[in-house]
BAFI-3210 file (N, C-alpha, C; in Angstrom, 3 decimals, decimal comma, padded with zeros to 6 digits):
// residues 185
n [1|2|3|4|5|6|7|8|9|10|11|12|13|14|15|16|17|18|19|20|21|22|23|24|25|26|27|28|29|30|31|32|33|34|35|36|37|38|39|40|41|42|43|44|45|46|47|48|49|50|51|52|53|54|55|56|57|58|59|60|61|62|63|64|65|66|67|68|69|70|71|72|73|74|75|76|77|78|79|80|81|82|83|84|85|86|87|88|89|90|91|92|93|94|95|96|97|98|99|100|101|102|103|104|105|106|107|108|109|110|111|112|113|114|115|116|117|118|119|120|121|122|123|124|125|126|127|128|129|130|131|132|133|134|135|136|137|138|139|140|141|142|143|144|145|146|147|148|149|150|151|152|153|154|155|156|157|158|159|160|161|162|163|164|165|166|167|168|169|170|171|172|173|174|175|176|177|178|179|180|181|182|183|184|185]
n.u [091,703|090,010|089,434|092,085|091,574|089,762|090,881|092,519|091,555|090,049|092,244|093,419|091,261|091,256|094,396|093,988|091,889|093,277|095,048|093,774|092,589|094,547|095,666|093,783|093,977|091,895|091,489|091,693|090,019|087,677|087,011|086,357|084,863|086,998|088,230|089,030|091,280|091,065|091,959|094,435|094,655|094,384|096,592|097,412|098,435|101,850|104,095|105,792|104,672|102,118|103,707|104,139|101,534|100,559|102,752|105,735|106,301|105,346|106,552|108,121|106,194|106,693|110,113|110,246|108,289|106,247|104,699|103,593|102,860|101,261|100,409|097,053|096,259|094,997|091,512|090,633|088,683|087,890|089,854|093,104|095,056|096,774|097,644|099,436|099,889|102,419|102,854|105,929|107,357|106,401|105,706|103,595|100,466|099,018|096,694|095,089|094,530|092,736|092,588|090,128|089,393|087,408|086,443|083,774|079,819|080,140|078,581|076,951|078,477|078,929|076,477|076,745|078,944|078,149|077,395|079,409|080,311|083,439|085,732|086,700|089,233|091,458|093,066|094,562|093,803|091,214|089,059|089,554|087,452|086,623|085,401|083,476|082,038|082,540|085,928|086,665|087,127|087,127|088,221|087,384|085,802|084,569|082,144|079,628|076,271|077,143|079,219|082,179|083,474|087,056|088,942|088,451|088,974|090,781|091,243|093,279|092,623|094,373|095,444|093,383|093,163|095,326|095,182|093,109|094,871|097,038|095,417|094,519|096,657|097,440|095,177|095,691|098,416|097,336|095,939|093,299|091,355|088,845|087,816|090,254|089,632|087,497|088,235|090,233|088,398]
n.v [081,807|084,023|085,242|086,024|088,178|089,688|090,647|091,717|094,395|095,449|095,897|097,846|099,463|100,473|102,194|103,561|105,373|106,216|108,215|109,512|111,108|112,284|113,945|115,417|117,069|117,376|116,684|114,390|114,342|115,343|112,833|111,411|111,456|112,909|113,442|115,975|115,674|117,149|119,971|118,279|116,777|113,952|112,565|114,924|116,605|117,418|115,461|117,097|119,500|118,267|117,391|120,430|120,468|118,804|118,655|116,888|113,473|110,815|108,027|105,877|103,925|101,566|100,393|099,730|101,258|104,317|104,849|106,648|107,746|110,007|112,121|112,869|115,484|118,932|119,734|117,330|116,136|113,450|111,443|109,212|108,808|108,829|107,446|108,212|107,671|107,524|108,095|106,900|107,564|110,357|111,450|112,477|112,090|109,378|107,869|108,505|107,204|107,537|106,755|106,107|106,935|105,641|102,572|102,678|102,280|100,764|100,587|103,009|104,532|103,081|104,362|106,623|107,408|106,222|105,638|102,775|099,682|098,595|097,301|094,599|093,460|091,734|093,934|094,457|096,016|094,454|094,510|095,869|098,259|099,297|102,514|104,024|106,424|107,706|108,411|106,638|104,843|102,371|100,812|098,031|095,850|093,371|092,250|092,299|094,089|094,901|095,430|097,152|099,689|100,872|102,886|105,525|106,042|107,957|108,545|108,716|108,901|107,572|105,489|103,557|102,772|101,032|099,264|097,478|097,047|095,150|093,426|092,522|091,690|089,486|087,710|087,179|085,951|083,812|082,133|082,674|083,542|084,755|086,250|087,952|089,653|091,042|092,726|094,081|095,300]
n.w [073,538|073,114|075,877|076,166|074,010|075,422|077,763|076,866|075,438|078,074|079,613|077,564|077,471|079,995|080,043|077,978|079,165|081,348|080,108|078,954|080,719|082,097|079,961|079,572|081,889|083,883|086,952|089,511|091,691|090,350|089,008|091,054|094,419|096,373|099,725|102,168|105,167|107,957|106,144|104,544|101,849|100,133|097,534|097,071|098,866|100,470|101,786|103,476|103,889|105,780|108,162|108,898|109,288|111,167|112,689|114,154|112,717|114,855|114,328|112,572|110,580|108,991|108,026|105,687|104,134|103,094|105,826|108,438|111,712|113,273|116,101|117,308|115,719|116,814|116,587|115,774|117,310|118,196|117,223|118,344|117,006|113,917|110,797|108,634|105,121|102,642|098,751|097,757|095,348|094,915|097,370|097,717|099,780|100,180|101,957|104,704|108,127|110,485|113,490|115,884|119,224|121,395|119,661|117,633|116,300|113,264|111,571|111,484|110,561|107,920|106,855|106,881|104,564|102,254|098,860|096,823|098,860|097,618|098,463|100,346|103,040|104,461|107,577|109,755|112,756|112,183|109,493|106,694|104,849|101,681|099,939|097,591|095,330|096,715|097,933|100,667|103,501|105,959|109,056|110,508|112,932|111,594|109,137|109,597|110,795|113,268|113,717|114,985|114,165|114,164|112,557|110,446|107,256|104,827|101,249|098,352|094,978|093,289|095,162|095,581|092,698|092,869|094,298|092,825|091,053|092,190|092,895|090,420|089,572|091,139|091,006|088,116|088,242|089,685|087,772|087,715|085,580|084,346|086,835|086,869|084,885|085,382|087,396|085,778|084,464]
ca.u [091,885|088,529|089,408|092,963|090,840|088,478|091,530|093,488|090,648|089,845|093,554|093,554|090,192|092,383|095,456|093,638|090,907|094,111|095,752|092,707|092,270|095,980|096,121|092,577|094,493|091,182|091,585|091,457|088,909|087,159|086,343|085,136|085,054|088,397|087,522|090,359|091,086|091,691|093,187|095,226|093,946|095,070|096,636|097,614|099,002|102,993|104,842|106,257|103,011|101,574|104,483|103,821|100,472|100,340|104,161|107,269|105,715|105,882|107,587|107,479|105,684|107,487|111,407|109,995|107,086|106,156|103,741|104,207|102,345|101,340|099,643|095,890|096,298|094,018|090,576|090,174|088,823|087,458|091,204|093,598|096,391|096,744|098,225|099,615|100,133|102,679|103,479|107,395|107,444|105,675|106,043|102,039|099,306|098,344|095,856|095,352|093,786|091,833|092,035|089,565|090,049|087,253|085,776|082,701|079,571|080,578|077,045|076,583|079,479|078,963|075,219|077,509|079,569|077,404|078,017|079,065|081,966|083,775|086,832|086,873|090,514|092,273|093,757|094,906|093,113|090,350|088,685|089,267|086,478|086,486|084,273|083,311|082,585|083,435|087,045|086,367|087,390|086,810|088,696|086,259|085,628|083,587|081,386|077,975|076,030|077,228|080,539|082,736|084,860|088,385|089,707|088,129|090,101|090,787|092,124|093,542|092,044|095,655|095,869|091,986|093,647|096,748|094,477|092,456|095,789|097,550|094,054|094,173|097,756|097,276|094,246|096,227|099,337|096,621|095,446|091,784|091,547|087,539|087,980|091,317|089,295|086,523|089,451|090,469|087,439]
ca.v [083,126|085,169|086,083|086,966|089,216|090,495|090,940|093,069|095,098|096,263|096,787|098,993|100,770|101,325|102,998|104,970|106,652|107,381|108,632|110,782|112,137|113,183|114,729|116,796|118,294|117,120|116,709|112,989|114,410|115,513|111,545|110,751|112,675|112,870|114,822|116,476|115,753|118,805|120,470|117,500|116,691|112,677|112,932|116,526|117,107|116,836|115,093|118,642|120,263|117,219|117,779|121,587|120,947|117,699|118,562|115,568|112,227|110,001|107,085|105,584|102,264|100,411|100,765|099,875|101,993|105,573|105,210|107,975|108,106|111,391|112,306|113,241|117,011|119,374|119,823|115,835|115,005|112,102|110,212|109,175|109,063|109,316|107,010|108,616|106,927|108,295|107,302|106,774|108,472|111,752|111,726|113,063|111,671|108,315|107,584|108,969|106,750|108,284|105,990|106,566|106,549|104,166|101,848|103,392|101,863|100,885|100,650|104,610|105,749|102,934|104,742|108,397|107,563|106,155|104,914|101,196|099,291|098,089|096,050|094,505|093,061|092,304|094,912|094,522|094,599|093,465|094,359|097,094|098,338|100,763|102,809|104,278|107,064|109,081|107,521|106,903|103,669|101,659|099,571|097,600|094,448|092,500|092,513|092,381|095,154|095,336|095,627|097,959|100,739|101,363|103,745|106,303|106,529|108,625|107,975|109,349|108,092|106,855|104,649|103,004|102,181|100,346|098,429|097,048|096,822|094,340|092,729|092,071|090,701|088,185|087,161|086,464|084,769|082,487|081,890|083,140|085,011|085,389|087,320|089,318|090,388|091,412|093,533|095,011|096,488]
ca.w [072,933|073,244|076,722|075,880|073,622|076,407|078,598|076,157|075,208|078,987|079,819|076,565|077,760|081,263|079,704|077,344|079,806|082,168|079,401|077,998|082,148|082,279|079,026|079,281|082,989|084,697|088,215|090,041|092,301|089,173|089,127|092,335|095,280|097,350|100,965|103,190|106,475|108,289|104,796|104,232|101,194|099,530|096,054|096,646|099,832|100,528|103,596|104,330|104,464|106,657|108,717|109,238|109,748|112,115|113,603|113,286|113,213|116,446|114,328|111,039|111,084|109,032|107,318|104,152|103,637|103,874|106,793|109,406|112,793|113,871|117,468|117,136|115,850|117,065|115,425|115,324|119,061|118,110|116,745|119,282|116,649|112,767|110,489|107,127|104,004|101,440|097,854|097,316|094,272|094,709|098,658|098,464|100,602|099,530|102,451|105,909|108,589|111,653|114,409|117,193|121,021|121,369|118,297|117,378|115,707|111,734|110,246|110,899|109,056|106,401|105,949|106,392|103,583|101,495|097,716|097,057|099,377|096,575|098,703|101,710|103,002|105,990|107,764|111,278|113,247|111,126|107,978|105,709|103,832|101,105|099,394|095,547|094,454|098,105|098,278|102,128|103,866|107,361|109,320|111,186|113,484|111,152|107,956|110,137|111,304|114,814|113,491|115,385|113,440|114,359|112,092|108,988|105,777|103,659|100,203|097,024|093,820|093,274|095,874|095,299|091,603|092,869|095,401|092,109|090,086|093,185|092,786|088,780|089,582|092,318|090,053|086,830|088,363|090,482|086,536|087,496|084,429|084,718|088,054|086,473|083,882|086,396|088,044|084,768|083,903]
c.u [091,232|088,902|091,161|092,579|090,204|089,485|092,659|092,761|090,632|091,046|093,794|092,493|090,989|093,289|095,147|092,308|092,172|094,578|095,303|092,423|093,507|095,740|094,836|092,941|093,008|091,764|091,300|089,990|087,805|085,917|085,707|085,548|085,884|087,984|089,075|089,999|092,059|093,179|094,117|094,030|094,709|095,275|097,578|098,517|100,630|103,251|105,125|104,969|102,063|102,031|104,251|102,630|100,151|101,780|104,892|106,039|106,158|106,881|106,974|107,268|106,540|108,722|111,301|109,035|107,252|105,060|104,399|102,866|102,212|100,577|098,467|096,104|094,826|092,623|090,184|089,814|088,546|088,910|091,895|094,771|096,044|097,778|098,702|100,756|101,078|103,040|105,044|107,481|107,902|105,816|104,414|101,551|098,752|097,013|096,280|094,218|093,747|091,903|091,606|089,559|089,145|086,579|084,325|081,755|079,972|079,287|076,669|077,129|079,516|077,996|076,199|078,123|078,894|078,139|078,488|080,518|082,257|084,893|086,626|087,865|090,759|092,673|093,647|094,403|091,644|090,131|088,939|088,386|086,466|085,505|084,246|082,090|083,402|084,517|087,096|087,324|087,042|087,851|087,969|086,816|085,095|082,807|079,825|077,251|076,300|078,699|081,223|083,929|086,070|089,297|088,312|089,209|089,698|091,617|092,131|093,259|093,410|095,812|094,318|092,919|094,901|095,952|093,780|093,769|096,594|096,551|094,045|095,580|097,944|096,524|095,233|097,463|098,634|095,942|093,622|091,361|090,045|087,814|088,963|090,396|088,191|087,618|089,753|089,327|086,659]
c.v [084,202|085,373|086,782|088,428|090,197|091,294|092,494|094,346|095,488|096,600|098,138|100,457|101,493|102,501|103,590|105,887|107,082|108,085|110,116|111,359|113,140|114,126|115,910|117,216|118,350|116,580|115,320|112,958|114,628|114,144|110,852|111,690|112,325|113,730|115,118|115,933|116,576|119,548|119,592|116,461|115,039|113,021|114,214|116,856|116,730|116,490|116,387|119,083|119,177|117,204|119,187|121,651|120,037|117,951|117,016|114,456|111,707|108,900|106,644|104,241|101,489|100,759|100,669|100,507|103,185|105,583|105,589|107,843|109,276|111,750|112,956|114,765|117,836|120,004|118,358|115,191|113,758|110,928|110,691|109,442|108,752|108,391|107,616|108,083|107,549|107,582|108,018|107,933|109,839|112,620|112,847|111,813|110,507|107,856|108,256|107,915|107,382|107,397|106,594|106,186|105,603|103,776|102,396|102,379|101,722|100,834|102,280|104,972|104,815|103,607|106,520|108,620|107,287|105,754|103,280|100,603|098,083|097,018|096,126|093,276|093,007|092,963|094,694|096,056|094,105|093,768|095,433|097,115|099,738|100,601|103,935|105,126|108,004|108,041|107,912|105,370|103,425|100,766|099,462|096,307|093,164|092,903|093,074|093,737|095,625|095,361|097,295|098,901|101,334|102,859|104,651|106,242|107,253|108,540|108,848|107,970|107,307|105,402|103,811|102,179|101,132|099,122|097,283|096,433|095,411|093,655|091,768|091,084|089,605|087,229|086,122|085,645|083,583|081,942|081,775|084,242|085,599|086,948|088,579|089,815|091,619|092,999|094,523|095,967|097,414]
c.w [073,093|074,866|076,707|074,821|074,346|077,057|077,853|076,110|076,492|079,239|078,773|077,003|079,142|081,032|079,071|078,153|080,889|081,338|079,152|080,000|082,433|081,138|079,150|080,944|083,929|086,050|088,765|091,128|091,464|089,357|090,310|093,721|096,925|098,101|101,568|104,616|106,747|107,048|104,606|103,211|099,963|098,339|096,117|097,984|100,205|101,744|104,084|105,245|105,701|108,016|109,628|109,692|111,177|113,625|113,304|113,823|114,627|116,359|113,100|111,462|110,791|108,134|106,297|103,308|104,458|104,428|108,134|110,697|113,371|114,996|116,562|116,975|116,218|115,977|115,510|117,255|119,528|117,912|118,064|118,753|114,954|112,189|108,826|106,076|102,712|100,128|097,691|095,992|094,524|096,504|098,858|099,186|100,079|100,277|103,700|106,863|110,079|112,516|115,829|118,378|121,392|120,048|118,699|116,043|114,186|111,510|110,256|110,334|107,877|105,485|105,716|104,808|102,174|100,057|098,155|098,055|098,188|096,892|100,171|101,857|104,217|106,250|109,357|112,003|113,570|110,007|107,479|104,471|102,796|099,976|098,330|095,818|095,641|098,149|099,895|102,725|105,246|107,427|111,225|112,057|112,594|109,761|108,728|110,419|112,530|115,162|114,415|114,565|114,633|114,088|110,872|108,817|105,431|102,775|098,927|096,046|093,126|093,989|095,777|093,985|092,214|093,592|094,169|090,959|090,793|093,278|091,727|089,294|090,335|091,199|088,987|087,515|089,235|088,828|087,025|086,636|084,671|085,482|088,001|085,865|084,370|086,773|087,381|084,295|084,739]
res [m|a|f|a|r|r|l|h|r|a|l|g|c|l|i|w|t|s|a|a|v|l|a|s|g|r|s|a|a|a|q|s|q|v|t|a|f|l|n|i|l|p|g|t|t|t|k|a|e|v|d|l|a|f|g|d|p|k|r|r|v|s|p|n|d|e|i|y|e|y|n|a|p|r|g|a|d|e|a|d|r|v|l|v|s|f|f|v|d|s|r|t|v|s|r|i|d|a|y|f|k|t|p|v|p|a|e|a|l|r|e|r|i|g|g|a|r|v|v|s|r|p|h|p|p|g|i|e|e|l|f|y|p|r|l|h|g|l|v|v|s|g|a|g|p|d|a|q|a|f|a|f|c|y|l|s|q|r|y|l|a|s|v|y|v|e|r|f|d|a|l|l|a|g|k|d|f|d|a|a|l|g|e|a|e]
***
């Protein structure tokens, strides 16, 4: 019963905080450090604006998801290709994955990002590492210092929040209540 009260309190705080941020009119970028990729700002830029900036997409990566592959735009000399994911409801950018022409040492990029690595999870072709408060990510070959990075990711605040909600739901379904509470908090 004590766990249920703690869980209810944590979820209540999460909902209250989200409502307070929306009511106050503060932007998501004020909470964390959302950065743009060639003037494309995750959480704000629409699909139409991305298409104007990058041209028509090469392909839709998945028929079920709003993920599109674009040729590397001018100004992104190190990029081979760019995957842009959109939120289905608003058609705004949720994340941008800029894949490198050749893999680069991940450790230097981790240091450049700074902040805390808050999530590590499988993501083909390797492991996805997400960072906070700078909303960046890396797709890397492994967790060690000799790992190679395949892509640099630009994230919206809403995308990172959805990752935590997914993890919370999975832990709750698996009846790992203490871990679920940690994700909610």
